[in-house]
VOSE-235241 format. One line per 10 residues: their letters; for each residue x, y, z of C-alpha. Coordinates in steps of 0.001 Angstrom, whole numbers, plus 524288, in hexadecimal, padded with zeros to 5 digits. Example, Ala and Ser with C-alpha at 12.3 -4.5 7.8 and 13.67 -1.06 7.14 Angstrom:
<rs>
as> 8300C,7EE6C,81E78 | 83566,7FBDC,81BE4
</rs>
This chain:
<rs>
xxxxxxxxxx> 30F36,0B337,5A75F | 306F9,0B8A0,5B4C7 | 307AE,0B39D,5C1BC | 2FF71,0A9CA,5C481 | 2F729,0A955,5D1C2 | 2EC81,0A14E,5CCD2 | 2EEBF,0955D,5D1F7 | 2E4D8,08F93,5D8E5 | 2E8D7,08EEB,5E915 | 2E0A8,088BA,5F2A9
xxxxxxxxxx> 2DDB6,09102,5FDC7 | 2D797,08CDC,60BFD | 2CAC3,08712,60BE2 | 2C136,08B2F,61613 | 2BFD0,07DD4,61EF7 | 2B27A,0795C,6274E | 2B6ED,079DB,635E3 | 2BF5D,06F4B,63A72 | 2BA84,06193,63FEF | 2C0BC,05E16,64A50
xxxxxxxxxx> 2CD64,0591B,64A68 | 2D2DF,04CB3,6504E | 2DEA3,04BB1,657E3 | 2E291,03DED,6514F | 2DEDE,038B7,6444C | 2DEA2,02AFD,641B3 | 2E45F,0253B,63520 | 2DF69,01817,63080 | 2EC18,012C6,62E8B | 2F1E0,014A7,63C7A
xxxxxxxxxx> 2F533,02115,641A9 | 2EEE7,02CEF,64688 | 2F163,03AF4,64336 | 2F1DF,04347,64F87 | 2EF7F,05394,64E7A | 2FAFD,0563C,65810 | 2F9CA,0666F,6564D | 2F13D,06E9D,64E45 | 2F18F,07EFC,64E22 | 2E928,088D4,64728
xxxxxxxxxx> 2EFC3,09357,63FF8 | 2ECBB,0A1AC,642EF | 2EB37,0A5D1,633A8 | 2DF0F,0ADD9,632F1 | 2D8FE,0A2D8,62A7D | 2E49C,0A481,6206E | 2E762,095AC,624C1 | 2F0B9,08BC4,61F1B | 2ED2D,08817,610CA | 2F754,08314,6073E
xxxxxxxxxx> 303E9,082F4,6104D | 307A0,07717,6143D | 30D9C,07430,621AC | 31DB5,0710F,62057 | 324EC,06D90,62B26 | 33244,07642,630A5 | 33CD6,07579,63A77 | 33B1E,08471,63EB9 | 3401C,082C0,64CFA | 345B6,075DB,64D4D
xxxxxxxxxx> 33B1A,06D98,64DCE | 32F88,06A89,640F2 | 324AE,0745E,64147 | 319E6,076AD,6360B | 3196E,081F3,62E1E | 30F42,0864E,62623 | 30A37,09279,61E57 | 2FC42,097DE,61EF2 | 2F3AD,0A154,616DA | 2F6A0,0ABF3,620AC
xxxxxxxxxx> 3039F,0AAD7,61BBC | 308F9,0A600,62936 | 31223,09A0D,6297A | 31070,09367,635FF | 31A53,0894D,63D2D | 316BC,07F8B,647A2 | 31E52,074C3,64FD4 | 31B7D,0689D,6481C | 31AFA,060F7,655B7 | 31191,068F7,65EE0
xxxxxxxxxx> 30D92,074D2,65425 | 3129E,07F76,65DB4 | 316CF,08C11,65566 | 32370,08D1F,64EB2 | 32AE7,09A48,65579 | 3297A,0A6DC,64C5F | 31FB5,0A039,6446E | 3171B,0A1F1,63CA5 | 31BFB,0A98A,6327F | 314DA,0B337,62C05
xxxxxxxxxx> 315EB,0B368,61D16 | 30B58,0BE0C,61ADF | 30733,0B742,60DF5 | 2FDF4,0AC1B,60AEC | 305CD,09D81,60BD8 | 30006,092B2,602CC | 30DEE,08D1B,6020A | 313C5,08268,60C05 | 31E80,0856E,612DD | 32C59,07EED,610D5
xxxxxxxxxx> 339C6,07F24,61AFF | 34703,07E9B,61835 | 35141,07C11,62564 | 3576B,089F0,621FA | 355A4,09088,62DA2 | 35DC4,0913A,63977 | 3607A,0847D,63F74 | 35D46,07C2F,6342E | 34D69,080FB,63614 | 34592,08349,62B3D
xxxxxxxxxx> 341C9,08DBF,622F9 | 332F7,08F2F,61DED | 32EBB,092EA,60F70 | 32202,0976E,60C7A | 31D00,09EB0,5FFDB | 311BE,0A70C,60321 | 3065D,0AD2D,5FA36 | 2FB07,0A7D5,5F2C5 | 2F088,0A786,5E7CA | 2EAAA,0B18A,5F115
xxxxxxxxxx> 2F3E8,0B8AD,5F45E | 2FE91,0B699,5E843 | 306AC,0C2A5,5E8AD | 30ABA,0C24E,5F738 | 313B7,0B830,5FD13 | 32011,0B278,5FA15 | 32B69,0A8CA,5FE66 | 32D44,0A90F,60BF6 | 3375F,0A207,61526 | 335FF,0A1EA,62312
xxxxxxxxxx> 33FB1,09E01,62DB5 | 33F0D,093AA,63743 | 33AB3,09D82,6410D | 32F4B,0A33E,63A5A | 33737,0AE79,63507 | 33740,0B4FA,627E3 | 34303,0B05E,61FFA | 34067,0B45E,61320 | 336DA,0B741,609B0 | 33642,0B96E,5F9F9
xxxxxxxxxx> 329FF,0BEAF,5F30E | 327CF,0B955,5E504 | 32935,0C3B7,5D8C0 | 32546,0C153,5CD2C | 3293A,0C555,5BDEF | 327A7,0D351,5BBE7 | 31CF7,0CEFC,5B109 | 31573,0C9CC,5BBEF | 30B57,0D406,5C105 | 30BFD,0CD70,5CECE
xxxxxxxxxx> 31A56,0D01C,5D4BE | 31967,0C673,5DEE5 | 31262,0B9DD,5E0CF | 3114D,0B2AC,5EDC3 | 3150A,0A240,5F189 | 30AFB,098D0,5F298 | 31566,08CBD,5F05F | 31C2E,087AF,5F9E4 | 32AA3,08AF4,5FA30 | 33267,07D70,5F6A9
xxxxxxxxxx> 340CE,07DF1,5FE76 | 34B45,075AA,5F607 | 358C9,0770A,5F110 | 35720,07E4E,5E4BD | 36389,0811F,5D974 | 363AB,08F60,5E085 | 36414,08A50,5ED3C | 35AD6,084CD,5F9A2 | 350DE,08D75,5FA1B | 34104,08C12,5F67C
xxxxxxxxxx> 33819,08E3A,5EAC8 | 32B1C,090B2,5E893 | 322B4,09705,5DD60 | 31A11,0A2CD,5DF1A | 30BCE,0A761,5DB39 | 31263,0AED5,5D0F8 | 31C05,0AAF8,5C46C | 326CF,0AA19,5CD35 | 32FE0,09D6A,5D54C | 33892,0A11D,5DFEE
xxxxxxxxxx> 343B3,0984D,5E48D | 34A64,09FB5,5F1B7 | 3558C,09B30,5FA06 | 3503A,095E9,6070D | 3577D,09C7D,6102F | 35680,0AB0C,60A64 | 34BE1,0AB0E,5FE31 | 3562D,0AE67,5F56D | 3519A,0AC21,5E634 | 358BF,09E30,5E303
xxxxxxxxxx> 35FD0,09F6A,5D4B7 | 354D8,09C63,5C8A6 | 34920,0A294,5D03C | 33F28,0A7F4,5CF83 | 33B15,09FCC,5C568 | 32FDD,0A493,5BCF2 | 323DC,09A96,5C063 | 31AD3,0A14D,5B7B0 | 30E68,09E43,5BF7B | 30A38,09D02,5CD50
xxxxxxxxxx> 3107F,092B1,5D509 | 30A44,08C14,5E136 | 30FA8,07EF4,5E0F7 | 31A3E,07B1D,5EABA | 327C4,077F2,5E0BF | 32E0A,06B91,5E449 | 33D59,06AD7,5E4C7 | 34314,05CBF,5E08C | 34D7C,0589B,5D75A | 346EE,05307,5CE7B
xxxxxxxxxx> 35196,04E68,5C4FA | 35B53,047AE,5CEFB | 3663E,0521F,5CC01 | 368C9,05914,5DA60 | 36060,064C4,5D508 | 35341,06895,5D9F3 | 3473C,06AE1,5D185 | 33B19,074CC,5D4EC | 32D17,06D8E,5D17A | 3214B,076FF,5D21A
xxxxxxxxxx> 3143B,078B3,5CE21 | 3105E,08463,5C74E | 3052C,08CC1,5C21D | 304A4,0905D,5B27C | 2FB85,099B5,5AA4B | 2FC6E,09C46,59E70 | 3064A,0A542,5996D | 314C6,0A90E,59454 | 3205F,0ABDC,59D53 | 32E7B,0ABB4,599DD
xxxxxxxxxx> 32C19,0A4D8,58C2C | 32389,09A58,59262 | 314B2,09863,58F93 | 30CE0,0940C,59C44 | 2FF36,08D7A,59B48 | 2F3FE,08CC5,5A655 | 2F67F,08250,5AF41 | 301F7,07E4E,5B8C1 | 30F74,078A1,5B7AA | 31955,06F48,5BF3D
xxxxxxxxxx> 32707,07594,5BD4F | 33476,06E92,5BF33 | 33BCF,07A9B,5C1AC | 34BDD,07AB2,5C503 | 34FEB,07EC6,5D12A | 35733,08863,5CC55 | 34C95,08F1F,5C63A | 34E3F,09799,5BAC2 | 35DB5,0994F,5BE1E | 3631A,09B29,5B16B
xxxxxxxxxx> 357F1,099E9,5A9D9 | 35444,0A403,59FA6 | 345C7,0A58B,5A3EF | 3403B,0A72A,5B262 | 33979,09B72,5AF34 | 3444E,0931B,5AB15 | 34987,08796,5B368 | 33E10,0801A,5B1AC | 341F9,07137,5AF53 | 33386,06D74,5AB07
xxxxxxxxxx> 32514,06F35,5AE42 | 3192B,06808,5ABBF | 30D03,06E9A,5A79F | 2FE9B,06DFA,5AF41 | 2F1C3,07365,5A8D1 | 2ED64,07658,5B764 | 2F5B1,07EED,5BFCE | 2FE6C,079FC,5CAE2 | 2F9E4,0821D,5D3B6 | 2FF31,07EB5,5E41E
xxxxxxxxxx> 30261,06EEE,5E0E7 | 3115A,06D7A,5E3B9 | 3197A,0629C,5DC32 | 31DE0,05697,5E1DB | 329F3,04F98,5DE25 | 32E3A,040B1,5E0F3 | 3315C,034B3,5DA07 | 32450,030F0,5D7A2 | 32324,02D64,5C9A7 | 326CF,01F97,5C352
xxxxxxxxxx> 333D3,019EA,5C5EB | 3355A,023D1,5D28B | 336A0,02ED8,5C8A4 | 335C9,03E0E,5CC6A | 32871,042C4,5CAD7 | 3212F,0510F,5CDEC | 312AB,05159,5D2CE | 30AD0,05CB3,5D2AF | 2FC2D,05F69,5D2DA | 2F532,06B7F,5CB3A
xxxxxxxxxx> 2EB7A,07605,5CFF2 | 2DFC1,07B14,5CAAB | 2DF22,087B2,5C573 | 2DE19,084E2,5B627 | 2CE44,08068,5B6F2 | 2CCFD,072EA,5AE99 | 2DB4C,070F8,5AAFF | 2DE9F,06365,5A62B | 2E8D1,06292,5B15A | 2E0D0,0659D,5BD5E
xxxxxxxxxx> 2DF65,05CED,5C7B9 | 2ED30,0553A,5C3E9 | 2F8D7,0504F,5CAD2 | 304BE,05233,5C332 | 31076,04724,5C491 | 31C48,04C78,5BA28 | 32992,04859,5B73C | 335E9,05040,5BA1D | 3355E,0535E,5ACD8 | 3280B,05A09,5B007
xxxxxxxxxx> 32133,04DCA,5A6AB | 313FF,04AC6,5AA0C | 31667,03C3A,5B2CE | 30848,03BEB,5B5C7 | 2FBBC,0434A,5B98A | 2EEDA,03FEE,5C0F1 | 2E1AE,04970,5C154 | 2DD04,0496E,5CEFD | 2CE5F,04D39,5D3AA | 2D3D4,059B6,5D982
xxxxxxxxxx> 2DC0A,06516,5D728 | 2E956,06067,5DB66 | 2F030,06E0E,5DF72 | 2F435,06764,5ECE0 | 301B7,061F3,5EB53 | 30637,05394,5EA1C | 30CD7,04BBA,5F2AD | 3153F,0402A,5EEDC | 314AE,0349A,5F684 | 3177F,02673,5FA8F
xxxxxxxxxx> 3088D,02443,5FB94 | 30809,016A6,5F92D | 3143E,010BC,601B3 | 31BCB,00CFC,5F3E6 | 3255A,01706,5F3B2 | 31F53,01B42,5E8A2 | 31C4E,02B5B,5EAAA | 30DE0,02DA1,5E750 | 306FA,03A7D,5E576 | 2FE04,03F9A,5EE6B
xxxxxxxxxx> 2F3FC,04B23,5EA28 | 2E777,0515E,5EF09 | 2DC53,058B8,5E88F | 2D29A,064A5,5EA82 | 2C9E6,05949,5E824 | 2CC06,05240,5F5BE | 2D3C1,0472A,5F15B | 2E209,040F3,5F2F6 | 2E995,039C6,5E897 | 2F41F,03253,5E9F3
xxxxxxxxxx> 2FA60,02F09,5DBF2 | 303FC,024BB,5D756 | 30FD6,02D26,5D5D1 | 31553,025DE,5C8E3 | 30842,02711,5C14D | 2FF35,02DB8,5C76C | 2F485,02298,5CAEA | 2ED45,0253B,5D65A | 2F044,01D0F,5E172 | 2E4ED,02287,5EA2F
xxxxxxxxxx> 2DD4C,02D67,5EBBE | 2D271,0336C,5F821 | 2CB63,03D24,5FA1E | 2CE6F,047E2,605E1 | 2C8A4,04E49,610D7 | 2C8C6,05AED,6089D | 2CFE4,06329,5FDAC | 2DDC7,05DD0,5FB8D | 2E4B3,06CF7,5F9DA | 2F250,0694B,60233
xxxxxxxxxx> 2FB31,05EC4,5FC9C | 2FC15,0512E,60309 | 306CB,04C81,60B82 | 30A7B,03E94,60EE2 | 31026,03685,6198A | 311CB,02880,61F0E | 3093C,02A56,62A2D | 307D5,01B3C,62E24 | 314FA,017B5,62B87 | 30EC0,00DA7,620D8
xxxxxxxxxx> 319BC,013B4,61586 | 311E3,01ACF,60E99 | 30DB5,028E6,60DE9 | 2FFCE,02D36,612BA | 2F985,037BC,60CA8 | 2F58A,0453F,61493 | 2EC3D,04D60,60C97 | 2E829,05CE3,6110E | 2DB2E,05F59,60D74 | 2D16F,06AEB,610BF
xxxxxxxxxx> 2CA5E,062E5,61A75 | 2D6BA,05D49,621D6 | 2E227,05322,61F3F | 2E042,04646,61987 | 2E85E,03B16,61B1F | 2E83F,02F34,611B7 | 2EF37,021FD,61483 | 2F79A,021CB,60815 | 2F760,0146E,603AD | 2E900,012CC,60322
xxxxxxxxxx> 2E59B,0219B,602DD | 2DAC3,01F29,60D72 | 2D9B2,02C59,6152C | 2DE2B,0281F,62453 | 2DAA2,036C8,62A0D | 2D818,04448,628F9 | 2DEAF,04F1F,63225 | 2D8F6,05B9C,6352D | 2CB57,0591F,62E5A | 2C638,06460,62A8B
xxxxxxxxxx> 2D0EF,06CBC,62A12 | 2D7BF,07209,61BF5 | 2E303,06DB6,619C8 | 2E944,0740F,60BE2 | 2F6A6,070B6,60CB8 | 2FE3C,06632,61046 | 2FFFB,05DEC,61D84 | 30D1B,05C87,622AE | 31361,04EF6,62538 | 31E13,05006,630C8
xxxxxxxxxx> 3280D,04821,63847 | 32482,04DD7,645C7 | 32D63,05154,650DE | 32742,0458D,659C4 | 328A6,03C7F,64D18 | 31A83,03990,64A26 | 315EB,03D61,63C25 | 30EFB,04A66,63BC4 | 30632,05104,63312 | 3032F,0600E,633D0
xxxxxxxxxx> 2F9E4,0672B,62B8B | 2F5CE,0750F,629E3 | 2E938,07ABD,624B7 | 2DDC8,0816E,62946 | 2CFA2,08020,63086 | 2C32B,08647,632C3 | 2BC8E,09146,62AB1 | 2C534,09A0F,62E35 | 2D15B,09344,6279F | 2D84A,091BE,63324
xxxxxxxxxx> 2E5D2,08BD4,63342 | 2EBA1,07FED,637B1 | 2F5AE,0773A,639E1 | 2F62A,069FD,63EE8 | 2FD9E,05F93,64214 | 2FB86,04F53,644DC | 305B0,04557,6489A | 30444,03776,64262 | 303F0,02EEC,64D5F | 30C83,020EE,64E57
xxxxxxxxxx> 315CD,027A0,64678 | 31EB9,02B71,65115 | 32CE2,029C4,649B4 | 325C7,02A81,63D34 | 326A5,0396B,63A80 | 33197,03816,63230 | 32BE8,0304A,6270B | 3254F,03C83,6231E | 33042,03F69,61C64 | 33250,0327F,615C6
xxxxxxxxxx> 33458,0301B,60681 | 32556,02EAB,60134 | 32044,038A8,60AD8 | 31A47,0474F,606EA | 31917,04B3C,615E5 | 31522,059BC,6115B | 31304,063FA,607C5 | 31D10,0626D,5FBCB | 3229A,05752,6031F | 32D32,05CB6,60DDC
xxxxxxxxxx> 32EF7,06AD6,61441 | 335F2,0702E,60901 | 32A04,06BC9,6006A | 3355B,06748,5F4FF | 32817,05ED3,5F06A | 331E8,05458,5EEA4 | 32FCA,046A3,5F240 | 33CE6,041DE,5EEF8 | 34628,04070,5E1FF | 3509F,0392F,5DD99
xxxxxxxxxx> 35F0F,03D3E,5E1F3 | 36716,0412D,5D864 | 36EAB,034DC,5D2D1 | 377EB,03899,5CA19 | 384EA,03259,5CC6E | 38814,023DA,5C9FB | 393E3,01DA3,5D1F6 | 3A0F2,01DF7,5C9DA | 3AEA1,01D5B,5CBCE | 3BBE0,024DC,5C73D
xxxxxxxxxx> 3BFA7,01B90,5BAE4 | 3CD14,013F9,5C0DF | 3D9ED,01869,5BB5B | 3D37D,0267D,5B6D4 | 3C9A1,02C38,5AEB6 | 3C9A7,02B01,59F5D | 3BD73,02FC1,599E1 | 3B51F,03AB0,599DF | 3A757,03F64,59D31 | 39C03,045BF,59602
xxxxxxxxxx> 39232,04DB4,59AF3 | 3848E,05384,595CC | 37CD9,05E2C,59914 | 373B7,05650,5A051 | 3819C,050AB,5A9D8 | 37ECD,04401,5A143 | 38C80,03D99,5A42C | 39435,0341A,5992E | 3A0DF,02E03,59E7A | 3AAE5,02744,59491
xxxxxxxxxx> 3B752,020BD,595D6 | 3B9A6,01C83,5A5A4 | 3B339,02945,5AB07 | 3A750,0226C,5B313 | 398E8,026BE,5B39C | 39640,02D34,5C1DB | 38926,03273,5BDFD | 381A6,03DDE,5B68F | 376B1,04814,5B5CE | 37166,04282,5A97C
xxxxxxxxxx> 36683,03D5D,5AF4D | 3612E,04B18,5B790 | 35CE4,056A0,5B708 | 365E6,0628D,5B637 | 3648E,070AD,5B9D7 | 36F8C,0730C,5AFD6 | 375DD,06BC0,5A68D | 381B1,06528,5A793 | 38DC0,06CCF,5A276 | 39B6C,0681B,5A5D4
xxxxxxxxxx> 3A24E,05CCE,5AD9E | 3AEB2,05843,5B14E | 3B5EC,04AF9,5B67F | 3BC89,0471B,5C2D9 | 3CAFF,04575,5C210 | 3C8D4,036AB,5C3EF | 3BD59,033C7,5BA35 | 3B42B,03223,5C55B | 3AAC0,03B4B,5C3C4 | 3A77F,0497A,5BF7C
xxxxxxxxxx> 39E16,05398,5BF09 | 39513,05B7B,5B7D1 | 39296,069E0,5B7BB | 3837C,06ED3,5B415 | 38333,07C8E,5AF0E | 37D51,0822C,5BCB3 | 389F1,07D73,5C1F0 | 38383,071F5,5C82B | 38C1D,06602,5C9B1 | 38B23,0573C,5C930
xxxxxxxxxx> 397B3,04E9A,5CF0C | 3974C,04093,5CBAF | 3A0DA,03644,5D13E | 3ABB5,03B13,5D85B | 3A9CE,049E0,5D380 | 3A6F5,04FE5,5DEA7 | 39BB8,05B80,5E02A | 3A3A3,0674D,5E54E | 3999C,070FF,5E23A | 391F5,07903,5D5CA
xxxxxxxxxx> 38B21,08467,5D1C6 | 37E7E,07CB4,5D1B2 | 37483,086FA,5D678 | 37D06,0914A,5D7D1 | 37CAB,09DB2,5CDF9 | 38500,09CE7,5C27C | 386BF,0A910,5B867 | 38A60,09F02,5AEBC | 38856,090AC,5AE5C | 39261,087BE,5AE50
xxxxxxxxxx> 39701,08120,5A38C | 3A400,0788A,5A925 | 3AC0B,07258,5B25C | 3B963,06CF0,5B68C | 3BD71,064B2,5C149 | 3CA4C,065AB,5C9C6 | 3D37F,05A69,5C70C | 3D10B,0539A,5D52B | 3C2D7,05572,5D270 | 3C13D,05D95,5DF34
xxxxxxxxxx> 3B9A5,067B1,5D8E1 | 3B4DB,06EEA,5CB80 | 3B419,07B05,5C563 | 3A6E3,07E24,5BD16 | 3A77E,0893B,5B336 | 39C9E,0931D,5ADF1 | 39989,09949,5A068 | 39ED9,0A4FB,5A5A0 | 3AB0C,09EBC,5AC4F | 3A76D,09EE9,5B9CA
xxxxxxxxxx> 3ADE9,093A7,5C2B0 | 3A8A1,08D3F,5CCC4 | 3B269,08461,5D44E | 3AF00,078F3,5DC85 | 3B69C,06F2D,5E3B0 | 3C5C3,071AF,5E377 | 3C3AE,0784C,5D55C | 3C811,0858A,5D98D | 3C580,091DA,5D23D | 3CF0B,097B1,5C97E
xxxxxxxxxx> 3C79F,0A37B,5C2BB | 3BBD3,0A43F,5B9AA | 3B588,0AD6D,5AE17 | 3A8EA,0AE62,5B590 | 3AB04,0BE4B,5B753 | 3B002,0BF9C,5A99D | 3AAC8,0C1AB,59D0D | 3AB58,0B85D,5930A | 3AD09,0B624,585B5 | 3A668,0A928,5848C
xxxxxxxxxx> 39FE0,09EB3,59083 | 3A93D,09766,596C2 | 3A4D3,08908,5918A | 3AF40,07FAA,599BF | 3B96A,07F1C,5A250 | 3C629,075A2,5A4C3 | 3D06D,07456,5B151 | 3DC83,072C9,5B18A | 3E3CF,06670,5B74B | 3E6FC,06BB6,5C35D
xxxxxxxxxx> 3DB5B,070CE,5C558 | 3E0D6,07E10,5C87B | 3DA13,08583,5BD24 | 3D041,083DE,5B1C1 | 3CDD4,089E2,5A4A7 | 3BE7B,08FF0,5A03C | 3BC07,08F38,59190 | 3B3C7,096D4,58A98 | 3AC45,0945D,57FED | 3B2E8,09EC9,57607
xxxxxxxxxx> 3BE65,0960B,57AC4 | 3C4E1,09F24,583F8 | 3CA64,0987F,58F54 | 3CBF0,09D7B,59E6C | 3D6D9,0998D,5A7DA | 3D65A,0979C,5B677 | 3E08A,092F0,5BFCE | 3EBF8,08C74,5B8E3 | 3E42E,088CA,5AEDF | 3EEF0,08F4B,5A3D2
xxxxxxxxxx> 3E7FB,0978A,597D1 | 3EB9F,0914B,58AA4 | 3E381,097EC,5803C | 3D4D8,0970C,57C09 | 3CD55,09AB5,571A7 | 3C63D,0A543,57832 | 3C508,0AEB2,56B85 | 3C9D2,0A4E1,5613A | 3BDD2,0A0FE,556B4 | 3B69D,094DD,55AEB
xxxxxxxxxx> 3AE70,08AC5,550CD | 3A7C2,086E7,55E83 | 3A6E2,08CDF,56AA2 | 3B051,08627,575D6 | 3A994,07C3D,57EA2 | 3B2BF,075FB,5890A | 3BFF4,0745F,58CD5 | 3CA2B,06A4E,591EB | 3D72B,06D09,5990E | 3E4BD,06500,593D2
xxxxxxxxxx> 3EB76,05E19,5A048 | 3F7FB,05E2D,59AD4 | 3FA28,06A25,5948C | 3F22A,07334,59D16 | 3EA05,078B9,59068 | 3DC91,0770C,58CB7 | 3D589,072A3,580E5 | 3C7C2,07940,57E3D | 3BCC3,073CC,57558 | 3B1E2,0794B,56D64
xxxxxxxxxx> 3A41E,07580,56921 | 3A9D2,06E94,55C4F | 3B3DA,06835,563ED | 3BE84,07217,55F12 | 3C9E7,070BD,56A7C | 3D3D2,07A8F,56D0F | 3DFD9,078D5,57461 | 3E721,08157,57CE2 | 3F43E,07C8F,58317 | 3EE46,06EC7,5802C
xxxxxxxxxx> 3EFAB,066F4,57436 | 3E4E6,0640A,5697F | 3E0FD,056DB,56766 | 3D3CA,058ED,55E49 | 3C702,05D8B,55C97 | 3BB5C,05D31,555B2 | 3BA1F,06BFD,5508D | 3B940,0679D,5429A | 3AFDA,05D1B,5459B | 3A225,05DF0,5454B
xxxxxxxxxx> 39BCD,0597F,5502C | 38F67,0549A,554DA | 38DE4,05C02,56155 | 39552,066D0,566D6 | 3A219,06501,57140 | 39FA2,06831,57EE6 | 3A9D4,064CE,586B7 | 3B802,05E5C,587F5 | 3C089,05979,58FF2 | 3D084,054BC,58F20
xxxxxxxxxx> 3D4C9,0480A,590B8 | 3E11C,0411F,59665 | 3E514,04D9A,59E1B | 3E568,054CA,59079 | 3E87C,04AEB,58976 | 3DCAE,04C26,57ECB | 3CFE5,051FB,57FD6 | 3C1D6,04CFF,57C0F | 3B59D,05643,57B21 | 3A700,051E4,57A99
xxxxxxxxxx> 39CA4,056C8,57353 | 38D5F,05A0B,57993 | 388F7,04D40,57282 | 39349,0447E,57BA0 | 39D54,04309,56F11 | 3AC48,041E7,57382 | 3B697,04623,56BD0 | 3C41A,04351,5720E | 3D160,047B3,56D09 | 3DE53,04059,573F4
xxxxxxxxxx> 3D44C,03B51,57BDB | 3CDCB,02C4B,57F4A | 3BFB5,02C60,578CA | 3B5D7,02445,5831A | 3A95B,02797,57B89 | 39F05,030D5,57AF2 | 39146,036A5,57971 | 390E9,038FD,56C28 | 38663,032AE,56424 | 37F9B,03045,570C2
xxxxxxxxxx> 372DD,0350E,57794 | 37394,03FA3,57FA6 | 369C8,0453B,58928 | 3709C,05194,5899F | 37BE4,05715,582D2 | 38AC7,05155,5880A | 390E3,06167,58FE9 | 39DB9,05D7E,59315 | 3A857,0528E,595E2 | 3B355,05114,5A0A0
xx> 3BC41,0459C,5A211 | 3CC0D,041EC,59FF4
</rs>
C-alpha cells in the first residue's frame, strides 16, 4: 500500500483585520475575562495554525509553549508573558502538532515534544524533543518500509507521553506508513515499534488502561486507502484502532499487536480520540470525529462512540465536518461525561455520552477547526464550554448552551485554548492563533475575575482544560483502576487444597484455599501460563508468557519480566519455601529470579533438543529442576538428578513436573496423563485412559504423599491425594493451564 498523504489538512485561513479588543469581556452569569497579556509572533505570516498551546515548567514557573508553521516552538511565562530564556526553538519544518511535555529535564523541569511536517510538506520533519532551556534533546526521522517510494515522512500528529510496555516514552503516527514509539529521554525506539499503520495518521493517540489490568493501550484514528499489505486488505475510509502498547512485539507481522479496530467509510483525519467512562453504567468508551476526504461517504460529518471491543455504541451525523477532536466533560453538572464536538459549519454540540442524543447545540462566531475545551468558570459545579473558531473564541454556559462571551473577535484560532491554574490562583485562558491580512501569529492570555483560589479546579474530574485533556496529551478523562484482588485470609490450620489457573488468569479454588482475586475479567497483553501458591495458602501468583506477574492475597510482588525483552516466552514458575520470592523459567531454560529466590543456573545459553515446559523447586529452596517436553531434566543447586525420559520414547509430550518433598525425587507428567517417577513412588496415571482434554500440569500433595494433575478442561485426577472438586464438564472462558496447591 502506498503511503497516504492525501488526508485533508485545514491550513491557516486569511482573516479580516481584527476589531478592537476589549480589556475586559463580561460573562452574563457573573464573571469577567481580563486580557492580561498578549504578544505578536515574528513568524512572517507562517502563523500558529493547528498547534494548541500547552503548559510547561521550563524554569520553575509555568510557561505556555506552542508551535507555528515557520517551524518555531515559542515559550512565554504564563504569569506575565515574558519570553523564556533560550526560546524559541527552531525545528526547521512546519509544526501543526501540539507540544506535549514530560518532567525529565534537570530538576524535574519539562522536556517538550513536537512532531514536525505537514501535508503540504510531507517528507520533511520528524519526532523532536527539546530541553527545558530550548536546546536540542533528540530528533528521530520516520523511515517508511522499503516498498514505499517515499523514504521519510513528517509528523503532523502530536506526540503522546505515557507508560508503554517498552518504557516511558512518546508515540505518534506519521504521514507515511509507520507509527513510532520512542524513549522520552533518548529517542530510542521502544520494543514493538515501528508499527505498520499502512496509511497516514494525523490523529493524536490516546493512551489509557482500557481494561483495568494495569497495562496501557494506544487508541488512534487513521486514514485508509484501498490496497493490500502484509496479507490484510484495506478499503477507502478510516479506522479507530486499539493497539497494544507493546506494538508488534512478538507478532508475526509489522502490523501485529492490533487488539481491534472500528472501520469507517470516511477518513478520520486529525480528529483525536477521547477516552472515558461515558457509556451506560459508567463503562469505558472511545469517541472520535472524522474527516472529509472521501466525497459522499456515508460516514461523513459523524461522531463515533465505540466500546473497548471496538463495537459501535452510537454515532451521530452532525451538520458539518467533525475533524476537530471531541472533549469529554461534565457539562450538565450531573457527573455524567458528555461529548463536546464542533463542526466546520459554525456549530458546537453537546451530546449525551450514553446515547449520543443532542443536549444542546449552538452557532459559533466562525468555523470550528480546533477542539473545544471546558472549565467551571463560575463555580457553578458544571463545565462551561470554550470553543476556538476562525473568528474568535466563543464561551458558552455549560448547562444552557447560551453564548456568554467572545474573546478576540475577528482573530483566527485553529487550535484549542489552554485553561490553567495561574500563578496568582486565578483561572486563566491562553489561546494561540493569527490575525490580519498577513496572518500574523498571536498569543493572548486572559484571567477570569473572582476566581482567586479557584484555579486548581481546572483539573478537577469532569474537566477537559486543553487539547487532548492534559499536558501529556493522553486523551484520557479517567478509566477504572485495576481491581484484581478481593479480601482473603490464610486458612486456619494450614492449607489443604489446590488452585487452577486458566489462560485468562481466571482462578478456581478448592479445599480450604481462599479465592483472593484473579485477572479473569480483564484484558491481558499475554496469556497466563503458570501459577504458584504461598506457603500458608493465603495467596498466589500468576505469570503470563511475557513474564508479567500478578500477585494476590499475601503473595507479594517482587518484580517481573513484563515489558522487558525475552528471547523466549515464560512457561513456568516456582516459589521459594517462605514465599519471599519466585523463579520464572522461559522455554529456552532461561531463569529469572526475584525476591529471595537465588539463581543457580539455567539452560538459556544451551541448545536444547526440546523446549522447557516447567520447573519445580526443592523443599529447601536451594535448587530447582527444569523439565523439557521430551522429558529431559536439568538440575541446579541442591536439586538431585534422579533420571529422566530424555532420549526415551513417549506416547505424548511431557507437560509438567512436581517434586517429592519426602524422597528428594520427582515426577514427570505427559499430556495423556502418563506419569514417570524418578526417585519417587508411582501412585497411578491416566496414561491408558482416553481423556476428554489433555493434561496441562501437576502438583504434589502432602509433601509428596501423593499427586494430582489437571486437564485443560479443568478435570482433576488425584492419586493418593484428596479430591476437592474440579471444573471438568463445566463451562470455561479459557482453558486451564496450570495448578498449584498442597
